[in-house]
C-alpha positions in Angstrom: 104.7 110.2 78.0 108.1 111.4 76.9 110.3 107.8 76.8 113.1 108.3 78.5 114.6 105.8 80.7 116.3 103.2 79.2 114.2 99.8 77.6 114.5 96.7 79.8 116.3 93.5 78.5 114.0 91.4 80.2 110.3 92.1 81.8 109.0 89.5 84.6 105.3 90.0 84.9 103.6 88.5 87.7 100.0 87.3 87.3 98.0 86.2 83.7 94.7 87.9 84.8 93.8 91.3 82.3 95.9 93.6 83.6 99.3 91.2 83.4 98.5 90.4 80.0 97.4 93.4 79.2 101.2 94.2 80.1 102.3 91.5 78.2 100.9 93.0 75.0 102.8 96.5 75.9 106.1 94.5 76.3 105.4 92.7 72.5 104.8 95.8 71.1 107.8 97.5 72.1 110.2 94.7 71.4 110.8 93.8 75.3 111.7 90.2 76.2 109.2 89.1 78.9 107.8 86.4 80.8 104.3 86.4 82.6 104.2 84.0 85.8 100.9 82.5 86.7 100.4 80.8 89.6 97.1 79.1 88.4 97.2 76.3 85.6 95.4 78.4 82.9 95.6 82.1 82.7 93.5 84.3 85.0 93.6 81.8 88.0 91.9 84.5 90.0 89.1 85.7 87.7 88.1 81.6 87.5 87.8 81.9 91.6 85.2 84.5 91.4 83.6 82.9 88.0 80.1 83.2 89.3 79.8 86.4 89.8 79.1 89.1 87.1 80.7 92.6 86.9 79.0 95.9 87.5 80.9 96.6 84.0 80.1 96.0 80.4 82.6 94.5 77.7 82.9 97.9 76.5 85.3 98.3 79.5 86.5 95.2 80.5 88.5 95.0 77.4 91.8 97.1 76.8 92.6 98.8 73.3 95.2 96.6 73.3 94.0 93.4 73.7 91.1 94.4 71.1 93.8 95.4 68.2 95.7 92.2 69.1 92.6 90.2 68.6 91.1 92.0 65.7 94.4 91.4 63.8 94.3 87.7 64.7 90.6 87.6 63.5 89.7 86.5 67.0 86.0 87.6 68.0 86.3 90.2 70.5 83.3 90.6 73.3 81.4 93.5 73.3 77.9 95.4 74.2 77.4 98.1 76.3 74.7 96.2 78.0 76.2 92.8 78.1 77.9 92.4 81.9 80.2 89.5 81.7 80.9 87.1 84.6 84.1 86.2 85.7 84.2 82.8 83.9 82.7 84.7 80.6 85.9 87.2 80.8 88.4 84.4 81.2 86.8 82.2 78.9 86.2 84.7 76.0 89.6 86.9 76.7 92.0 85.9 78.7 92.0 82.4 77.2 92.1 83.7 73.2 94.7 86.3 74.1 97.1 83.7 75.7 96.5 81.6 72.5 98.6 84.4 70.9 101.6 82.9 69.7 102.8 87.1 70.4 101.8 85.9 74.3 101.9 82.0 74.6 105.8 81.3 74.4 106.2 83.8 77.1 103.4 82.4 79.5 104.7 79.9 82.3 101.5 78.5 83.8 101.1 76.8 87.4 104.3 78.6 88.2 104.5 80.6 91.8 106.7 83.7 92.4 107.7 83.0 95.9 110.1 85.8 96.4 111.8 88.9 95.1 115.2 90.6 96.0 117.8 92.6 94.0 120.7 90.4 93.3 123.3 90.6 95.7 121.8 93.2 98.1 119.4 93.5 101.1 116.5 95.7 101.8 118.6 98.0 103.1 121.0 98.5 101.2 122.2 101.6 99.3 118.9 103.7 100.2 118.4 106.4 97.9 121.2 105.8 95.2 120.9 104.7 91.8 123.0 101.4 92.4 120.0 99.4 93.0 118.9 100.1 89.8 122.4 98.5 88.0 121.6 95.2 89.5 119.1 92.4 88.5 116.0 91.7 90.5 116.1 87.9 91.5 112.4 86.3 91.5 112.3 82.8 93.3 110.1 80.9 91.9 108.2 77.4 92.0 106.9 75.3 89.1 103.6 73.1 89.0 105.9 70.3 91.1 107.6 72.5 93.5 110.4 72.9 92.1 112.5 76.1 92.8 114.7 77.7 90.6 115.7 81.6 89.8 114.3 84.0 87.4 115.8 87.2 86.6 114.6 90.6 85.6 115.6 94.1 85.1 111.9 95.2 85.4 109.1 93.7 87.6 105.4 94.3 87.1 103.2 92.3 90.3 99.6 92.4 88.9 99.0 89.6 91.3 95.9 90.6 92.6 95.0 90.2 96.0 91.6 87.4 95.3 94.1 84.7 97.6 94.3 87.0 100.6 91.0 87.5 102.3 90.8 89.6 105.5 89.9 87.8 108.8 86.6 88.5 109.9 87.6 89.5 113.7 87.0 93.1 115.7 89.9 95.8 114.1 90.6 93.2 111.4 92.5 90.8 113.7 91.6 87.3 114.0 88.4 87.0 116.0 89.5 84.5 119.5 88.2 81.1 117.8 88.3 81.9 114.2 91.2 79.2 113.8 89.1 76.7 115.7 86.3 77.0 113.4 88.2 77.7 109.8 86.5 74.9 108.2 83.2 76.2 108.6 83.9 79.7 107.1 84.2 80.3 103.5 85.7 83.8 102.1 84.8 84.0 99.2 81.4 84.7 97.2 79.6 81.2 97.4 78.5 79.5 93.5 75.3 78.2 92.8 76.3 74.9 93.8 78.2 75.5 96.8 75.2 77.1 97.9 72.8 74.3 97.4 75.6 72.1 99.2 76.5 74.0 102.0 74.0 76.4 103.0 70.4 74.7 101.8 68.1 74.6 105.0 71.2 75.6 107.5 71.7 79.0 109.2 74.4 81.3 108.1 75.8 84.0 109.6 77.2 86.9 106.6 79.9 89.0 107.7 80.4 91.9 105.7 79.2 95.2 104.0 80.7 95.9 100.5 79.7 94.6 97.2 80.8 91.0 97.6 79.1 90.5 101.1 76.1 92.4 99.4 76.5 89.9 96.4 76.5 86.9 98.9 72.9 88.6 100.6 71.2 88.4 97.3 72.0 85.0 96.9 71.6 83.9 100.1 68.6 85.4 100.8 67.3 83.4 97.5 68.3 80.2 99.1 66.1 80.9 102.0 63.1 81.7 100.1 63.8 78.7 98.0 64.8 75.8 101.0 62.5 75.8 104.0 64.3 76.0 106.8 67.5 78.3 105.5 67.9 81.0 107.6 70.5 84.4 107.0 72.2 86.4 109.6 73.7 89.4 108.1 76.4 91.4 110.7 77.4 94.8 109.4 80.4 96.6 111.2 78.9 100.4 109.9 75.4 101.3 112.2 74.5 103.4 109.4 75.7 101.6 106.4 75.1 103.5 102.9 76.7 100.5 101.1 78.3 102.2 98.9 75.5 103.8 96.8 76.3 105.8 94.4 74.0 109.1 93.6 72.4 108.7 90.1 74.3 105.5 89.4 74.8 104.4 85.6 75.7 101.0 86.1 72.6 99.2 87.1 73.9 96.1 88.6 75.9 98.1 91.0 72.6 99.9 92.1 70.5 96.7 92.2 72.8 95.6 95.3 72.4 98.7 96.9 68.5 98.4 96.9 68.8 94.7 97.8 70.8 95.7 100.9 68.7 98.3 101.5 65.4 96.2 101.7 66.9 93.7 103.8 68.2 95.6 106.6 64.3 97.4 106.6 63.9 94.2 108.3 60.8 92.8 106.5 62.0 89.6 105.0 61.4 86.2 106.4 64.3 84.4 107.6 66.7 86.8 107.1 68.2 89.5 110.0 70.3 92.4 109.4 72.6 93.4 112.3 74.3 96.8 111.8 76.9 98.5 114.4 78.2 94.7 115.5 81.7 93.2 115.0 81.9 89.6 115.7 83.7 89.2 119.3 84.3 85.3 119.7 84.0 82.0 118.5 83.5 78.4 119.1 82.6 75.3 117.7 79.2 74.0 119.6 79.0 70.3 117.9 78.4 70.6 114.8 77.2 74.3 114.7 79.4 77.7 116.0 78.5 79.6 118.7 79.6 83.1 117.9 79.2 86.4 120.1 78.7 89.5 118.4 79.4 93.0 120.3 77.4 96.0 119.4 78.4 99.5 119.5 77.0 100.3 122.5 78.7 96.9 124.6 75.8 95.2 124.8 76.5 91.0 123.4 74.3 89.2 121.3 75.2 85.2 120.9 74.5 83.4 118.0 74.3 79.5 116.8 74.9 79.2 113.1 75.9 75.9 110.8 77.9 78.0 108.5 80.1 81.5 107.9 80.4 83.3 104.9 83.4 85.8 105.8 83.4 88.8 103.0 85.8 91.6 104.7 88.0 92.3 101.6 91.1 91.3 100.3 94.6 92.5 100.2 97.1 91.6 98.2 100.5 89.5 99.4 103.2 92.5 100.2 105.8 89.6 101.3 106.5 88.8 98.3 108.8 92.0 97.9 109.7 92.5 101.4 113.4 92.2 100.2 112.3 95.9 98.5 112.3 99.3 99.3 108.4 99.6 98.7 107.0 102.7 100.9 103.8 101.4 101.8 100.5 103.7 103.0 100.2 103.3 106.4 96.2 103.1 105.9 95.6 100.9 102.6 98.4 99.1 102.6 99.1 100.1 99.0 102.1 101.4 97.4 102.6 105.0 99.1 102.4 107.4 96.0 99.2 105.9 94.5 97.2 105.7 97.9 98.3 108.9 98.9 96.6 110.1 95.3 93.5 108.0 95.5 92.7 109.3 99.0 93.7 112.7 97.9 90.7 112.5 95.3 88.2 110.8 97.1 88.2 112.1 100.9 86.3 110.3 103.4 82.9 110.0 101.3 81.5 107.1 98.9 83.8 107.2 95.8 82.6 106.6 92.4 85.2 104.2 90.6 84.0 105.5 87.3 85.0 108.9 87.9 89.2 108.0 88.7 91.5 110.4 87.6 95.0 108.9 85.6 96.9 109.1 88.2 100.3 109.1 85.9 103.1 106.9 86.5 105.1 109.3 89.3 101.9 107.5 91.4 103.2 104.2 90.6 106.6 104.5 91.1 108.0 103.4 94.1 111.7 103.7 95.9 112.7 100.5 94.4 113.5 101.7 90.9 111.9 99.6 88.3 109.4 97.8 90.2 105.7 98.4 89.6 102.8 97.1 91.3 99.7 97.2 89.1 96.1 96.4 88.8 94.1 95.7 92.3 96.8 95.0 94.5 98.0 98.8 93.5 94.8 99.6 95.3 95.7 97.4 98.6 92.9 98.2 101.1 90.8 101.3 98.6 87.8 99.2 97.0 87.2 101.7 93.6 89.8 99.3 91.2 88.2 99.0 87.6 90.1 97.0 85.0 89.7 100.2 83.0 92.3 102.0 85.1 94.6 98.9 85.4 95.0 99.3 81.5 95.9 103.1 82.1 98.3 101.7 84.6 100.1 99.5 82.0 100.1 102.5 79.1 101.8 104.9 81.5 104.5 102.2 82.8 104.9 101.4 79.6 105.5 104.7 77.9 108.2 105.6 80.6 110.9 103.7 78.8 112.1 103.4 75.4 110.6 100.8 73.0 113.9 98.7 71.8 112.7 98.0 68.5 109.3 98.4 66.7 107.9 94.8 66.8 105.3 93.4 64.7 102.3 94.3 66.0 100.9 91.5 68.6 98.7 88.7 66.1 
């Protein structure tokens, strides 16, 4: 990529996950001052939230070349292995923590600090539409420190790599809350339960699982094991598709992913005691029923089924917080809520069928641009509702954005 744009004087990076830290390393290599804002008290806050879940991809696909080189230079062991699939906790502890401890990164980290909103200094969203004048004003970031005290940080390049795991979708028909959903919110989990939570909250209870993607398949596998181990535990699994394909990829080279498909198909056969799979249904309503929850499921043909459960696990996907940049000129896709150019490229590449995330081409920096100059959404958040994101793609995005700007001064290699 030809470096043509003026080098940034100060970069703000949202999120100290894998993509955010890789972006920080890219800045350090190019001599660009940067600050990484991480809402968690440790790096990889979102990653730690699903720490018990194991990735489909091996270590070799989850460490960027830039990360590997920086750790090698510092004599820090680099996780490796073609057949070793890290959990979220291992990714955070064995990769992100050692990276954050590198002197070249540690000084630029602000942990426990939340970015509340981003704007252009002296401009509203509607000002200077289609002109270059917006790029002449710095970004203005309102941030809150761990004590809640607020301050303003400025930057002339912003990379939003804040992810989407803290923004789960609701479970009602059409993606809006079901009637009564808020009334029983204390009995709904919206992330994959970990081993301790499984035993404490779900053993010996009747559980409704909602969703059909890989997160739901993971929870179905774990809950089925709980059914087998703890008498009295039951699972009802509600899936919107009448004939789900479970996201199967022909001749899948990722065995962990194929295993989940196999588990889902076996459960859908209806032969597992204590497990019922309902396909072609949506959650129509919920209401408290003493210590339980009465759930109305509506079938494709209009039939109604009422089930009573003790707990609900709603895994209907996540989408990033776009309110952060509501005062910026960001063109979003009407279907995926991702930045428009990238979303259009992804939709054109995958069509309507199941997509293999391993086959994704690099989209290029032009696909990552939005009308707001020098503002980029990278990583999982950049994919919106598209579920084919891989860390490898995020590292390529960092390369594409960094390569579009001139190097300020060739800095010493990160160590």
